VODRENMAR-330665 format. One record per residue (C-alpha): y, z, x; residue in one letter. Coordinates in steps of 0.2 Angstrom, whole numbers, plus 5000, padded with zeros to 4 digits. Example, Ala and Ser with C-alpha at 12.3 -4.5 7.8 and 13.67 -1.06 7.14 Angstrom:
REM VODRENMAR-330665
ATOM   py   pz   px r
ATOM 4978 5039 5062 A
ATOM 4995 5036 5068 S
//
This chain:
REM VODRENMAR-330665
ATOM   py   pz   px r
ATOM 4773 4856 5280 M
ATOM 4770 4837 5287 D
ATOM 4783 4830 5274 P
ATOM 4796 4842 5279 I
ATOM 4793 4839 5297 K
ATOM 4794 4820 5294 N
ATOM 4811 4823 5285 Q
ATOM 4817 4833 5300 I
ATOM 4812 4819 5312 S
ATOM 4821 4805 5301 A
ATOM 4837 4813 5303 I
ATOM 4836 4817 5323 D
ATOM 4851 4809 5330 P
ATOM 4842 4806 5347 L
ATOM 4831 4794 5337 T
ATOM 4846 4783 5332 I
ATOM 4849 4768 5343 D
ATOM 4841 4775 5359 P
ATOM 4848 4771 5376 V
ATOM 4836 4769 5389 A
ATOM 4838 4782 5402 E
ATOM 4843 4776 5420 P
ATOM 4831 4776 5435 N
ATOM 4840 4786 5449 G
ATOM 4828 4780 5462 E
ATOM 4830 4761 5457 E
ATOM 4850 4763 5458 A
ATOM 4849 4772 5475 L
ATOM 4838 4758 5482 H
ATOM 4850 4745 5475 K
ATOM 4864 4754 5484 I
ATOM 4855 4755 5500 L
ATOM 4847 4738 5501 S
ATOM 4862 4727 5496 G
ATOM 4881 4725 5495 T
ATOM 4886 4731 5479 T
ATOM 4905 4730 5472 V
ATOM 4910 4745 5462 F
ATOM 4924 4744 5450 S
ATOM 4932 4756 5438 D
ATOM 4935 4743 5426 N
ATOM 4918 4738 5423 S
ATOM 4907 4753 5422 P
ATOM 4889 4751 5420 L
ATOM 4882 4751 5403 A
ATOM 4867 4761 5409 A
ATOM 4878 4776 5415 V
ATOM 4883 4788 5402 T
ATOM 4900 4794 5403 S
ATOM 4905 4813 5401 L
ATOM 4912 4810 5384 E
ATOM 4896 4802 5378 Q
ATOM 4886 4816 5383 R
ATOM 4897 4829 5375 R
ATOM 4895 4819 5358 R
ATOM 4877 4818 5361 R
ATOM 4876 4836 5363 K
ATOM 4886 4840 5347 A
ATOM 4875 4828 5337 Q
ATOM 4859 4836 5345 I
ATOM 4866 4854 5339 A
ATOM 4870 4847 5321 G
ATOM 4853 4839 5320 G
ATOM 4845 4856 5325 L
ATOM 4856 4865 5312 L
ATOM 4851 4852 5298 L
ATOM 4833 4854 5303 G
ATOM 4833 4873 5302 A
ATOM 4842 4872 5285 A
ATOM 4829 4860 5279 A
ATOM 4815 4871 5285 V
ATOM 4822 4886 5276 T
ATOM 4824 4875 5260 A
ATOM 4807 4870 5261 G
ATOM 4800 4887 5262 V
ATOM 4810 4893 5248 L
ATOM 4804 4878 5237 V
ATOM 4786 4881 5243 A
ATOM 4788 4900 5239 S
ATOM 4795 4895 5222 S
ATOM 4780 4884 5218 F
ATOM 4768 4899 5221 E
ATOM 4776 4913 5214 T
ATOM 4785 4908 5198 V
ATOM 4772 4898 5190 S
ATOM 4754 4895 5193 S
ATOM 4754 4878 5186 N
ATOM 4759 4863 5197 P
ATOM 4777 4856 5193 L
ATOM 4780 4837 5193 P
ATOM 4786 4828 5208 A
ATOM 4805 4829 5211 V
ATOM 4815 4814 5220 T
ATOM 4829 4820 5230 L
ATOM 4844 4809 5231 Q
ATOM 4855 4810 5246 S
ATOM 4867 4798 5255 S
ATOM 4854 4794 5269 T
ATOM 4838 4785 5261 P
ATOM 4824 4796 5264 T
ATOM 4805 4795 5258 P
ATOM 4801 4802 5241 T
ATOM 4792 4819 5244 V
ATOM 4778 4823 5232 T
ATOM 4773 4841 5234 P
ATOM 4755 4845 5235 T
ATOM 4748 4853 5219 P
ATOM 4745 4872 5223 T
ATOM 4729 4879 5216 P
ATOM 4730 4890 5201 T
ATOM 4730 4909 5208 A
ATOM 4716 4920 5202 T
ATOM 4722 4936 5193 P
ATOM 4721 4951 5203 S
ATOM 4724 4969 5201 A
ATOM 4739 4968 5212 T
ATOM 4755 4966 5203 P
ATOM 4763 4949 5205 S
ATOM 4782 4945 5207 A
ATOM 4780 4935 5190 T
ATOM 4793 4945 5179 P
ATOM 4785 4954 5164 T
ATOM 4793 4950 5148 V
ATOM 4794 4967 5138 A
ATOM 4787 4966 5121 A
ATOM 4801 4965 5108 P
ATOM 4807 4982 5101 V
ATOM 4805 4982 5082 T
ATOM 4813 4994 5071 T
ATOM 4801 5000 5057 P
ATOM 4808 4997 5040 P
ATOM 4818 5011 5031 A
ATOM 4807 5019 5019 P
ATOM 4811 5012 5001 T
ATOM 4810 5023 4986 T
ATOM 4795 5018 4976 P
ATOM 4800 5012 4958 P
ATOM 4802 5025 4946 A
ATOM 4786 5026 4935 V
ATOM 4789 5028 4916 A
ATOM 4781 5045 4912 S
ATOM 4774 5047 4896 A
ATOM 4785 5056 4883 P
ATOM 4783 5075 4883 V
ATOM 4776 5080 4867 V
ATOM 4780 5098 4863 P
ATOM 4765 5109 4857 P
ATOM 4763 5110 4840 V
ATOM 4769 5129 4836 Q
ATOM 4761 5139 4822 A
ATOM 4773 5143 4808 P
ATOM 4781 5160 4809 T
ATOM 4785 5162 4791 S
ATOM 4780 5157 4774 Q
ATOM 4788 5155 4757 T
ATOM 4787 5163 4740 Y
ATOM 4795 5155 4724 T
ATOM 4797 5165 4708 F
ATOM 4787 5157 4693 P
ATOM 4803 5149 4685 D
ATOM 4807 5140 4702 G
ATOM 4824 5147 4703 H
ATOM 4824 5161 4717 L
ATOM 4814 5160 4734 S
ATOM 4814 5168 4750 F
ATOM 4804 5168 4767 T
ATOM 4793 5181 4775 Y
ATOM 4784 5183 4791 P
ATOM 4766 5176 4793 V
ATOM 4754 5191 4793 G
ATOM 4765 5199 4780 W
ATOM 4759 5199 4761 S
ATOM 4767 5201 4744 I
ATOM 4761 5207 4727 R
ATOM 4769 5201 4712 A
ATOM 4771 5213 4696 D
ATOM 4778 5212 4678 Q
ATOM 4796 5217 4678 G
ATOM 4807 5224 4664 P
ATOM 4813 5212 4651 F
ATOM 4823 5211 4635 D
ATOM 4822 5204 4622 P
ATOM 4804 5201 4619 P
ATOM 4797 5184 4624 G
ATOM 4806 5184 4641 T
ATOM 4793 5193 4651 A
ATOM 4788 5178 4660 E
ATOM 4804 5176 4668 A
ATOM 4804 5193 4675 S
ATOM 4796 5198 4692 R
ATOM 4796 5212 4704 I
ATOM 4788 5206 4721 V
ATOM 4784 5219 4733 T
ATOM 4783 5215 4751 V
ATOM 4770 5222 4764 F
ATOM 4771 5221 4782 D
ATOM 4756 5217 4794 A
ATOM 4750 5235 4793 A
ATOM 4749 5235 4774 G
ATOM 4765 5246 4772 A
ATOM 4778 5243 4759 E
ATOM 4793 5237 4767 V
ATOM 4804 5228 4754 A
ATOM 4805 5223 4735 R
ATOM 4814 5208 4727 V
ATOM 4817 5207 4708 F
ATOM 4823 5193 4697 N
ATOM 4823 5194 4677 G
ATOM 4836 5196 4663 N
ATOM 4836 5215 4661 Y
ATOM 4841 5230 4674 A
ATOM 4850 5246 4674 D
ATOM 4856 5260 4687 G
ATOM 4867 5274 4690 T
ATOM 4879 5277 4705 A
ATOM 4888 5292 4713 G
ATOM 4902 5295 4726 L
ATOM 4897 5292 4744 V
ATOM 4906 5291 4761 D
ATOM 4899 5274 4768 R
ATOM 4897 5269 4786 T
ATOM 4892 5251 4788 I
ATOM 4881 5247 4802 L
ATOM 4878 5229 4800 D
ATOM 4882 5215 4787 R
ATOM 4881 5197 4785 A
ATOM 4884 5184 4771 V
ATOM 4869 5176 4762 V
ATOM 4873 5158 4761 P
ATOM 4860 5153 4748 G
ATOM 4865 5165 4733 V
ATOM 4883 5167 4725 R
ATOM 4887 5179 4711 D
ATOM 4891 5171 4694 N
ATOM 4909 5177 4696 S
ATOM 4910 5166 4712 G
ATOM 4910 5183 4724 E
ATOM 4900 5181 4741 L
ATOM 4884 5190 4741 V
ATOM 4880 5199 4758 E
ATOM 4867 5208 4767 F
ATOM 4870 5225 4773 G
ATOM 4864 5240 4782 F
ATOM 4874 5257 4780 S
ATOM 4873 5276 4780 S
ATOM 4879 5284 4764 N
ATOM 4884 5302 4764 Q
ATOM 4885 5309 4746 S
ATOM 4902 5317 4741 Q
ATOM 4906 5330 4728 Y
ATOM 4913 5323 4712 I
ATOM 4928 5331 4707 P
ATOM 4927 5339 4689 Y
ATOM 4942 5332 4677 E
ATOM 4937 5341 4662 G
ATOM 4945 5357 4653 P
ATOM 4941 5373 4662 P
ATOM 4929 5385 4654 Y
ATOM 4924 5402 4656 E
ATOM 4913 5406 4671 G
ATOM 4917 5389 4678 M
ATOM 4913 5388 4697 P
ATOM 4927 5384 4708 S
ATOM 4928 5364 4711 P
ATOM 4922 5358 4727 R
ATOM 4926 5343 4736 T
ATOM 4920 5334 4753 G
ATOM 4902 5331 4758 P
ATOM 4888 5337 4748 A
ATOM 4874 5346 4755 D
ATOM 4859 5336 4763 G
ATOM 4856 5322 4775 P
ATOM 4864 5305 4773 P
ATOM 4854 5290 4764 T
ATOM 4850 5274 4773 Y
ATOM 4852 5258 4763 I
ATOM 4847 5241 4767 M
ATOM 4850 5228 4753 D
ATOM 4859 5213 4746 V
ATOM 4875 5215 4735 R
ATOM 4891 5207 4732 V
ATOM 4905 5210 4745 S
ATOM 4915 5222 4733 S
ATOM 4900 5233 4732 E
ATOM 4900 5235 4752 L
ATOM 4915 5245 4756 K
ATOM 4917 5257 4770 A
ATOM 4924 5275 4767 G
ATOM 4924 5286 4752 V
ATOM 4919 5275 4736 S
ATOM 4906 5273 4723 S
ATOM 4889 5270 4729 S
ATOM 4889 5255 4718 G
ATOM 4874 5244 4714 T
ATOM 4864 5230 4722 N
ATOM 4863 5220 4706 Q
ATOM 4868 5202 4709 V
ATOM 4872 5192 4692 R
ATOM 4863 5174 4694 V
ATOM 4861 5160 4679 P
ATOM 4844 5167 4674 N
ATOM 4848 5186 4674 G
ATOM 4849 5198 4688 I
ATOM 4843 5197 4706 M
ATOM 4840 5213 4717 S
ATOM 4833 5214 4734 A
ATOM 4832 5230 4746 Y
ATOM 4822 5238 4759 A
ATOM 4809 5252 4756 V
ATOM 4809 5265 4769 F
ATOM 4795 5278 4772 D
ATOM 4797 5290 4757 P
ATOM 4789 5304 4768 S
ATOM 4804 5304 4780 K
ATOM 4820 5312 4773 N
ATOM 4831 5305 4780 P
ATOM 4823 5289 4786 A
ATOM 4831 5292 4802 F
ATOM 4833 5308 4811 A
ATOM 4850 5304 4818 T
ATOM 4863 5289 4817 P
ATOM 4858 5285 4834 E
ATOM 4840 5283 4829 A
ATOM 4845 5271 4815 A
ATOM 4855 5261 4828 K
ATOM 4840 5260 4839 A
ATOM 4830 5253 4825 W
ATOM 4842 5239 4822 M
ATOM 4835 5232 4839 G
ATOM 4817 5232 4834 S
ATOM 4807 5217 4828 T
ATOM 4804 5223 4811 Q
ATOM 4823 5225 4808 Y
ATOM 4826 5207 4813 A
ATOM 4811 5202 4802 Q
ATOM 4819 5211 4786 L
ATOM 4835 5204 4790 K
ATOM 4830 5186 4792 A
ATOM 4820 5189 4775 M
ATOM 4835 5194 4765 F
ATOM 4846 5181 4772 L
ATOM 4834 5168 4767 S
ATOM 4836 5171 4749 L
ATOM 4841 5156 4739 S
ATOM 4844 5152 4721 Y
ATOM 4843 5135 4714 K
//
């Protein structure tokens, strides 16, 4: 605090141009011992007037105020040296209108850290926002290779290479000699019998140059039909797969009457209906009362016929029409239908 004290002493107005304080006893002695002439025109220089005393008091009060302000500023400066930074600051020269000596602050020793919190402001760690998660680049996956599926069907082709069809794996076939005419054409005639996985006969397919058959009158109810795309009759007519119920009808007698002739009968014949699943031309697959027709399809090398074989021990093959319709939803029905639709002539 010595430098601050020196600054305050330097600006004390009492130290500027000091005037010697008059000696009262000496003045009284001069008055009593000799003759002295007093005059209002020439006041003694040593006697201080009332106005001068007032000015002097004002100067003293101003100096005290300036000193107090300087002391306060010094305390504040000293406090900032100790609390703001532990490192000494460089010397600062204060400029004023009155020349004053340069003040060099005494370096403050470095404070030893303690557990007591200091007034030094603590700088908070910057808050960092975690980066937004990024979607990893898509990794090209290996192409999905579908599993190799075992074949579900196999193909049979007739010896001359014209007619072929597919049938389910697990089923089997047997090729036999078919009817032929004239001689020498036997090689081109085959009857192929198809057996299911249980060994039961389920269908026959014929291809050759000779065939025959008979027909009657029936009332046909068609349960299912579809075009066979791989075969066309020589006439150009479409060939279709069909599943139908056929009820035999009495054939009206058209000859001359004879003695004892029974009365002609018409309408359904006695007996259950016959169920037929085969391939034939569209004109041979009509609903209602008509000829039972034939399933012979004319192709370039002769005749083709294909039909399902129902259990001969069952007559009829299905006890009721509802049972026949229910069989249409079975796997065997779907396999037989797919086999007939696969017929192809080249």
